[in-house]
C-alpha positions in Angstrom: -2.3 -27.7 -24.8 -1.2 -31.2 -25.7 -3.5 -32.9 -23.2 -6.6 -30.7 -23.7 -6.4 -28.8 -27.0 -10.2 -28.3 -27.0 -9.9 -26.2 -23.9 -8.0 -23.5 -25.9 -9.3 -21.0 -28.3 -8.6 -21.8 -32.0 -6.1 -18.9 -32.3 -4.2 -20.2 -29.3 -4.1 -23.7 -30.7 -2.9 -22.3 -34.0 -0.1 -20.1 -32.5 0.9 -22.8 -30.1 2.4 -23.2 -26.6 5.1 -20.5 -27.1 2.4 -17.9 -27.8 0.3 -19.0 -24.7 3.4 -19.0 -22.5 4.2 -15.4 -23.7 0.7 -14.2 -23.0 0.9 -15.9 -19.5 4.4 -14.6 -18.7 4.2 -11.0 -20.1 0.4 -10.4 -20.2 0.1 -8.7 -16.8 -1.2 -11.0 -14.1 0.9 -14.0 -15.1 -2.0 -16.4 -15.5 -3.7 -17.8 -18.6 -7.4 -18.6 -18.3 -9.4 -21.1 -20.2 -13.0 -20.0 -19.9 -16.1 -22.0 -20.7 -14.5 -25.4 -20.6 -17.0 -28.3 -20.6 -16.2 -30.6 -17.7 -17.9 -33.7 -16.2 -19.4 -33.3 -12.7 -20.5 -36.2 -10.6 -23.5 -35.4 -8.5 -24.4 -37.6 -5.5 -27.9 -37.7 -4.0 -27.6 -38.7 -0.3 -31.3 -39.5 0.0 -31.4 -42.0 -2.9 -27.7 -43.0 -3.0 -27.7 -42.4 -6.7 -24.9 -40.8 -8.7 -25.5 -38.8 -11.8 -22.9 -37.4 -14.2 -23.6 -34.0 -15.8 -21.6 -31.6 -17.9 -20.8 -28.2 -16.4 -18.8 -25.2 -17.6 -15.7 -24.3 -15.7 -13.0 -21.7 -16.0 -9.5 -22.6 -15.0 -6.2 -20.7 -14.9 -2.7 -21.9 -15.7 0.1 -20.2 -13.7 3.8 -20.8 -13.3 4.5 -22.0 -9.8 7.0 -19.2 -8.9 4.5 -16.5 -10.1 1.8 -18.2 -7.9 4.1 -18.1 -4.9 5.0 -14.5 -5.5 1.4 -13.3 -5.7 0.3 -15.3 -2.7 3.0 -14.0 -0.5 3.6 -10.5 -1.8 0.3 -9.5 -3.5 2.2 -7.9 -6.4 -0.8 -8.2 -8.6 -3.5 -9.5 -6.2 -5.0 -11.2 -9.2 -4.2 -14.9 -8.5 -4.1 -14.3 -4.7 -7.4 -12.5 -4.9 -9.1 -15.3 -6.9 -7.8 -17.7 -4.2 -9.7 -15.7 -1.6 -12.8 -17.3 -3.0 -13.5 -21.1 -3.1 -11.1 -22.8 -5.6 -9.7 -26.2 -6.3 -5.9 -26.8 -6.7 -5.2 -29.3 -9.6 -1.5 -29.9 -9.4 0.6 -30.9 -12.4 1.2 -34.7 -12.5 5.0 -33.8 -12.3 4.5 -31.8 -9.1 5.9 -33.5 -6.0 3.7 -33.7 -2.9 6.0 -31.3 -1.1 5.2 -28.7 -3.7 1.4 -29.1 -3.1 1.9 -28.9 0.7 4.1 -25.8 0.3 1.4 -24.2 -1.8 -1.2 -24.9 0.9 1.1 -23.1 3.4 1.3 -20.1 1.1 -2.4 -20.1 0.6 -3.0 -20.2 4.3 -0.8 -17.1 4.6 -2.7 -15.4 1.7 -6.0 -16.0 3.5 -4.7 -14.7 6.8 -3.5 -11.6 5.0 -6.9 -11.2 3.4 -8.7 -11.6 6.8 -6.4 -9.1 8.5 -6.8 -6.6 5.6 -10.6 -7.0 5.7 -10.7 -6.4 9.4 -8.7 -3.2 8.9 -11.2 -2.0 6.3 -14.3 -2.7 8.5 -14.3 0.7 10.1 -15.4 2.3 6.8 -18.9 0.9 7.0 -20.8 1.7 10.2 -24.1 0.1 9.1 -22.7 -3.4 9.4 -21.2 -2.9 12.9 -22.5 -2.8 16.4 -20.6 -1.2 19.2 -21.0 -2.9 22.6 -18.8 -1.3 25.2 -15.2 -1.5 24.0 -16.0 -4.3 21.6 -16.9 -4.0 17.9 -19.2 -6.8 16.6 -19.4 -7.5 12.9 -21.5 -10.1 11.1 -19.7 -13.0 9.5 -21.4 -12.4 6.1 -20.0 -8.9 6.1 -16.5 -10.1 6.8 -16.8 -12.7 3.9 -18.0 -9.9 1.6 -15.0 -7.8 2.5 -12.5 -10.6 1.9 -14.1 -11.4 -1.4 -14.1 -7.8 -2.5 -10.4 -7.2 -1.8 -9.3 -8.4 -5.3 -11.7 -5.9 -6.9 -10.4 -2.8 -5.1 -7.7 -2.1 -7.7 -9.5 -3.4 -10.8 -10.2 -0.6 -13.2 -13.2 -2.5 -14.6 -14.9 -2.1 -11.3 -14.7 1.7 -11.1 -18.0 3.4 -11.4 
C-alpha cells in the first residue's frame, strides 16, 4: 500500500492496511487481489532487435507466506494453488531471503505434481478424448492441460450451470 497506493481501490486506500490485511486474512481464500493494475511491459522483436515499452493491465494477488504454503501443500482452498496451476510469475518481497523463494519453488513443484496426478485420475470421465490401444490409454496433451487448468474451478460455485 505504501509502495503502490495507486494499485488499490480508493476505499482500500482510505481504510488502510489494517483493513486490507483483515480482508486478506479473514475473507475466505486468504489472498487480496489488485485487478486492472497498469504495468509497463518490455517487448523485444527478435527480427529487428528493437525493444518497445508498452503499458498492459495485470492482476496480482498478495498472500501471507504461511497461507500460500498451506494451500500449495494441502489444497485447503485450492484457490491460490489452483491459480498457480496456470502460468504465473512469483514476485518475492524484497525482505524475502533466497531460501524462502527456493522453498516456494519446491512447494509449487509438489502442487503441480498433485494437479497432474488428480487430472490423470479424472481422465476416465471423458471417453471422447481418449484412445484405447491394447492395455494402454492414450490422451492428448491439450486435454491434460485443460484438465489441470480446470481443477481450480471444480468447487467454484460461480462456475455451476
